C-alpha positions as CSV (number, residue, x, y, z in Angstrom):
1,M,-15.4,51.9,45.3
2,I,-14.9,48.5,43.6
3,P,-11.4,47.2,44.0
4,D,-9.1,47.0,40.9
5,S,-8.2,43.7,39.4
6,A,-5.0,43.3,41.4
7,E,-6.8,43.8,44.7
8,L,-9.7,41.6,43.7
9,K,-7.2,38.8,42.8
10,A,-5.6,39.2,46.2
11,L,-9.0,39.0,47.9
12,L,-9.9,35.9,45.8
13,D,-6.6,34.2,46.7
14,F,-7.3,35.0,50.4
15,A,-10.8,33.5,50.1
16,V,-9.6,30.4,48.4
17,A,-7.1,29.6,51.1
18,L,-9.7,30.4,53.8
19,A,-12.3,28.1,52.2
20,R,-9.8,25.2,51.8
21,H,-8.9,25.4,55.5
22,A,-12.6,25.5,56.5
23,G,-13.2,22.6,54.1
24,E,-10.6,20.6,56.0
25,I,-12.4,21.3,59.2
26,T,-15.7,20.1,57.8
27,N,-14.1,17.0,56.3
28,R,-12.7,15.9,59.7
29,Y,-16.3,15.7,61.0
30,F,-17.7,14.3,57.7
31,N,-15.3,11.4,57.9
32,G,-15.9,10.7,61.6
33,P,-18.7,10.7,64.2
34,F,-20.6,13.8,65.1
35,V,-23.9,14.9,66.6
36,A,-26.5,16.6,64.5
37,E,-28.8,19.1,66.2
38,R,-32.0,20.8,65.1
39,K,-32.3,24.6,64.9
40,A,-35.5,26.6,65.4
41,D,-36.4,26.2,61.8
42,N,-35.9,22.4,62.0
43,S,-32.8,22.5,59.8
44,F,-29.7,20.7,60.9
45,V,-26.6,22.2,62.6
46,T,-23.4,20.5,63.7
47,A,-20.2,21.2,65.5
48,A,-18.6,21.3,62.0
49,D,-20.8,24.2,61.0
50,R,-19.8,26.1,64.2
51,E,-16.1,25.4,64.1
52,A,-15.8,26.2,60.4
53,E,-17.6,29.5,60.7
54,K,-15.5,30.4,63.8
55,H,-12.4,29.8,61.7
56,L,-13.7,31.8,58.8
57,R,-14.7,34.8,60.9
58,A,-11.5,34.8,63.0
59,S,-9.3,34.7,59.9
60,I,-11.3,37.6,58.2
61,E,-11.2,39.7,61.4
62,E,-7.5,39.2,61.7
63,A,-6.8,40.1,58.0
64,F,-9.5,42.8,57.6
65,P,-10.6,44.1,61.0
66,D,-12.7,46.9,59.5
67,D,-14.8,44.6,57.3
68,A,-18.4,43.6,58.2
69,I,-19.2,39.9,58.4
70,L,-22.5,38.0,58.1
71,G,-22.6,34.3,58.8
72,E,-25.4,31.8,59.0
73,E,-24.6,30.4,62.4
74,Q,-23.1,33.4,64.3
75,G,-25.0,36.4,62.7
76,A,-23.8,39.8,61.8
77,K,-20.7,41.8,62.9
78,P,-20.8,45.5,61.8
79,G,-17.8,47.0,60.0
80,R,-16.3,50.3,59.2
81,S,-15.3,49.6,55.6
82,N,-17.4,49.3,52.4
83,R,-16.9,45.5,52.4
84,R,-19.0,42.7,53.9
85,W,-18.1,39.0,53.9
86,I,-21.1,36.6,53.8
87,L,-20.5,33.1,55.0
88,D,-22.2,29.7,55.0
89,P,-19.8,27.2,56.6
90,I,-21.8,24.2,55.4
91,D,-24.3,24.6,52.6
92,G,-26.2,21.4,52.2
93,T,-26.1,20.4,55.9
94,Y,-28.8,17.8,55.2
95,S,-26.5,16.1,52.7
96,F,-23.6,16.4,55.2
97,V,-25.5,14.8,58.0
98,H,-26.6,11.9,55.8
99,G,-23.1,11.2,54.6
100,V,-23.7,12.6,51.1
101,P,-20.7,14.6,49.8
102,L,-22.7,17.3,48.0
103,Y,-22.1,20.0,50.5
104,G,-20.0,23.1,50.4
105,V,-18.2,25.9,52.2
106,L,-19.6,29.2,50.8
107,I,-17.9,32.6,50.9
108,G,-19.2,35.8,49.2
109,L,-18.0,39.3,49.3
110,E,-20.0,42.5,48.9
111,V,-18.3,45.8,48.1
112,D,-20.6,48.9,48.3
113,D,-23.6,46.4,48.5
114,Q,-22.5,44.7,45.2
115,A,-21.7,41.0,45.2
116,I,-18.4,40.9,43.4
117,L,-16.6,37.8,44.6
118,G,-17.8,34.3,45.3
119,L,-16.4,30.9,46.2
120,V,-17.9,27.4,46.7
121,N,-15.6,24.7,48.1
122,L,-16.9,21.2,47.9
123,P,-14.3,19.5,50.0
124,A,-15.6,16.0,50.0
125,L,-15.6,16.1,46.1
126,N,-12.2,17.9,45.9
127,E,-13.9,20.7,43.8
128,L,-13.5,24.4,44.3
129,V,-15.3,27.0,42.1
130,C,-14.6,30.7,42.5
131,A,-15.0,33.9,40.7
132,A,-14.4,37.7,41.0
133,R,-15.9,40.4,38.8
134,G,-13.9,40.9,35.7
135,I,-11.4,38.2,36.5
136,G,-13.4,35.1,35.5
137,C,-14.8,31.9,37.0
138,F,-12.5,29.0,37.8
139,W,-13.1,25.4,38.6
140,N,-10.1,23.8,40.3
141,D,-7.9,26.5,38.7
142,A,-9.2,26.0,35.2
143,P,-11.5,28.5,33.5
144,A,-15.2,27.5,34.0
145,R,-17.9,28.2,31.5
146,V,-21.6,27.5,31.3
147,S,-23.1,25.2,28.6
148,S,-24.2,26.2,25.2
149,T,-27.5,24.4,25.4
150,A,-30.0,26.5,23.5
151,A,-33.4,24.7,23.8
152,L,-35.3,23.6,26.8
153,D,-35.9,20.2,25.3
154,D,-32.2,19.6,25.3
155,A,-31.7,20.9,28.8
156,L,-30.8,19.4,32.2
157,L,-33.0,20.9,34.9
158,L,-32.0,20.7,38.6
159,A,-33.6,21.5,41.9
160,T,-32.9,20.7,45.5
161,D,-36.5,19.5,45.9
162,F,-39.1,20.0,43.2
163,G,-41.8,19.6,45.8
164,D,-40.6,22.8,47.5
165,C,-41.5,24.7,44.4
166,E,-45.2,23.9,45.0
167,K,-44.8,24.7,48.7
168,Y,-43.4,28.2,48.0
169,G,-45.8,29.1,45.2
170,F,-43.8,28.1,42.1
171,G,-45.4,24.7,41.6
172,R,-47.0,25.3,38.2
173,A,-43.8,26.8,36.7
174,A,-41.7,24.0,38.0
175,E,-44.2,21.4,36.7
176,I,-44.1,22.9,33.1
177,L,-40.3,23.2,33.1
178,Q,-40.0,19.6,34.1
179,K,-42.1,18.5,31.2
180,E,-40.3,20.7,28.7
181,V,-36.7,19.8,29.5
182,H,-34.8,16.7,28.4
183,A,-34.0,15.6,32.0
184,R,-34.4,16.6,35.5
185,R,-32.4,15.7,38.6
186,T,-32.3,16.7,42.3
187,W,-28.6,17.5,42.6
188,G,-29.3,20.4,44.9
189,D,-28.1,23.2,47.1
190,A,-25.1,25.2,46.0
191,Y,-23.8,22.1,44.2
192,G,-26.7,22.4,41.6
193,H,-25.7,26.0,40.9
194,V,-22.1,25.0,40.5
195,L,-23.1,22.4,38.0
196,V,-24.7,25.1,35.9
197,A,-21.6,27.4,36.2
198,T,-19.3,24.6,35.1
199,G,-21.5,23.5,32.1
200,R,-22.6,20.2,33.6
201,A,-26.3,21.3,33.9
202,D,-28.3,24.1,32.3
203,I,-30.9,25.3,34.8
204,M,-31.1,25.2,38.6
205,L,-34.3,26.2,40.6
206,D,-34.3,27.2,44.2
207,P,-37.7,28.5,45.6
208,I,-36.3,29.4,49.0
209,M,-32.8,30.9,49.6
210,N,-31.0,33.0,52.2
211,V,-28.5,35.7,51.4
212,W,-25.6,33.5,52.5
213,D,-26.7,30.9,50.0
214,C,-26.9,33.4,47.2
215,A,-23.9,35.7,47.8
216,P,-21.2,33.6,46.2
217,L,-23.4,32.3,43.4
218,L,-24.2,35.6,41.6
219,P,-20.5,36.4,40.7
220,I,-19.8,32.7,40.0
221,L,-22.7,32.3,37.5
222,E,-22.1,35.7,35.8
223,E,-18.4,35.3,35.4
224,A,-19.0,31.8,33.9
225,G,-21.3,33.4,31.3
226,G,-24.7,32.5,32.9
227,T,-27.4,34.3,34.9
228,F,-28.3,34.3,38.6
229,T,-31.6,35.9,39.4
230,D,-34.6,35.6,41.6
231,W,-37.9,34.0,40.2
232,R,-38.9,37.5,38.9
233,G,-35.8,37.6,36.8
234,Q,-34.1,40.2,39.0
235,R,-30.4,40.1,39.4
236,T,-30.0,40.0,43.2
237,I,-28.7,38.0,46.1
238,H,-31.6,39.3,48.3
239,G,-34.6,37.9,46.5
240,G,-35.3,35.0,48.9
241,N,-35.2,32.5,46.0
242,A,-33.0,31.9,43.0
243,I,-32.6,30.6,39.5
244,S,-29.3,29.9,37.7
245,T,-29.2,29.4,33.9
246,N,-26.6,29.1,31.2
247,G,-27.8,32.5,29.9
248,V,-29.0,31.2,26.6
249,L,-32.0,29.6,28.3
250,F,-32.8,32.5,30.6
251,E,-35.6,34.1,28.5
252,S,-37.2,30.7,27.9
253,V,-37.2,29.9,31.6
254,M,-38.7,33.3,32.5
255,S,-41.3,33.0,29.8
256,V,-42.5,29.7,31.3
257,I,-42.6,31.3,34.8
258,K,-44.5,34.3,33.5
259,E,-47.1,32.2,31.7
260,A,-47.4,29.9,34.7
261,G,-48.3,32.8,36.9
262,K,-51.2,33.6,34.6
263,S,-52.7,30.0,34.6
């Protein structure tokens, strides 16, 4: 059963406080020396990731002991309720390791397998974007809204790495979109999706995503008036890839992807 608006607001307030504290943990490392290690998939992990996730999990377990938890670094903890918290203590660890402030603490909440609450805290930028179903999307406490850009040739297109689109089978579509839009930039990871949700960009492409990357973004984009789907256009956090749009451009983007698949 989906929580009512009062309960959702309380859960959102809890998540905001939690993410701010986790952000303070990551900032201590970001502004000081730390050691970056490589995981089995060759991605980076640091003590900041581990300490932040440990704090997130402990706080959730104390407040909601029956809830399930899934975190990037420490895996799954089963629950007895209909809720699951999905955590990424540092999204954009590559940026974090290289001293670039475009990284975030991500918290998502599923209720009955539906992503209904999401939060991205960008502590080094002092930006926090959050949303809950039916309550709205907020950017540093002010209402957030996607852009009104209506044509691809006026649009700003983002990706973490356009080269990855080719690597994962979406190269032709990404190539066409880059030619049709007004501008393209690599302001990536969750930050790119946040830029779409707050009206500062129009389209964000991600050819490879994990569920902890996606979980907060679907409610954030939808409550801001946009779309969050996989590359097939399906509304999901489990698609393994993702596209955010301002909504107005969704059909145009999907048309390019569909035609590119035929070429």
